[in-house]
N, C-alpha and C positions, 0 to 999 in steps of 0.2 A: 514296169517298175517306175516309181516316182520318188523324188526327194522333195519333201515339204519343209520349207524354212519359214518360221514364223517369228516375228518380233512382237513381244507383248509387254504390258506393264508388269513390273516385278511382283506387285501385290496380287496379280491375277494368276500367278503360276499355280497355286494349289487348286484353284477352281478349274483351270485348264487340265491339269493332271487328272483330277477327278472325272472330268468329262471324257477324257481320253480313255481312262480305265473302264468307264461305263460302255464305251464304244469298242472295247476289247483291243485297244492299241496300248501295248505295254512297253515298247522299246523306243527310247528317245535319247537324244543328247541335249543337255541344257548348259548354256554358257551365259555369263554376264556380258552385256554389251553397252556401249554408249552411242547415242545417236540423236539426231534432230530431224524434225519433219515439219508438219503444219503447226505444231505447238510453238516452235521458234524459241523455246527456252524462257528464261526469266532473269530479272535483275535483282541483285541483293547487295547489301552494303557490308563490306568486310574491312574492319579497322578503319572506318571512315572513307574507304575507297569504293566507288560504285563498280561492281563486277557483273559482267554479263555471262550467265551460264546458259550456253546453248546446246551443250551435249548432255542429254538426260539419260538416266539409267533405264535400261531395257533388259529384257531377257530374250535370248535367242534359242529357239527350239529347232532341232533338226530331226526329222523323222523320215526314215526310208520305209516305203510301203509298197506292197503289190497293188496292181491296178484296182482290184476289188475293194481295197481299203481307202482309196483316195477320198471319196465323198464322205464316208463316215468320219475320217480323220479331220477333214476340213470343217465339217459341221460341229464336231466336238471342240475344236479350237475356237471357233467363232462363238459357240455357246458359252464357253468358259471365260473368254477374254472380253466380250462385248459389254461395255458400260453405257454406250451411247454418247460418250464425250470424245473430243479430239484427243488423239494419242492412244487410242485402243490398240493400234498396231497394224501390221501388214503380214500377209501370207504370200509366199512365192512357191510355185509348183514347177519343178524342173524334171525333165526326163533323166532317168538314171540308167546309164548304159550297161553297167555290170556291177555285180556285188559278189564278194568272195568271203566265205566264212573261214577264217584262218585255222581254227581248231580241226575242222573236218575236211576242209578242201572243197566243200560244196560251192556251187556258183549259181548265179541267177536268182530266180524267185525263191527256191528252197533255202538259199542262204540268208534271205531277209527274215524268214520265219513267219 
């Protein structure tokens, strides 16, 4: 079991979700995030003052998958998120020690679904 965490551009969320659905990955958590990386932000003028904005809007996806779904999930995220420009995002894959389904009490791979 693996936990896949991806940071993507907010405008690419629908494309990533569509690619995940095509790869038969339906369960995910999505949260708004702020972050900076190689983009380094931008400068803007607000009421005559120069303001540096270096925390940019991102979307964080968390997807727990069984080992057989790791590669299709990664491929789907990359397919939906890639534009070829700086700031497309990052994906982290971490081992998932245990999973529990609260409703049924299932544990491990069956609990992920």
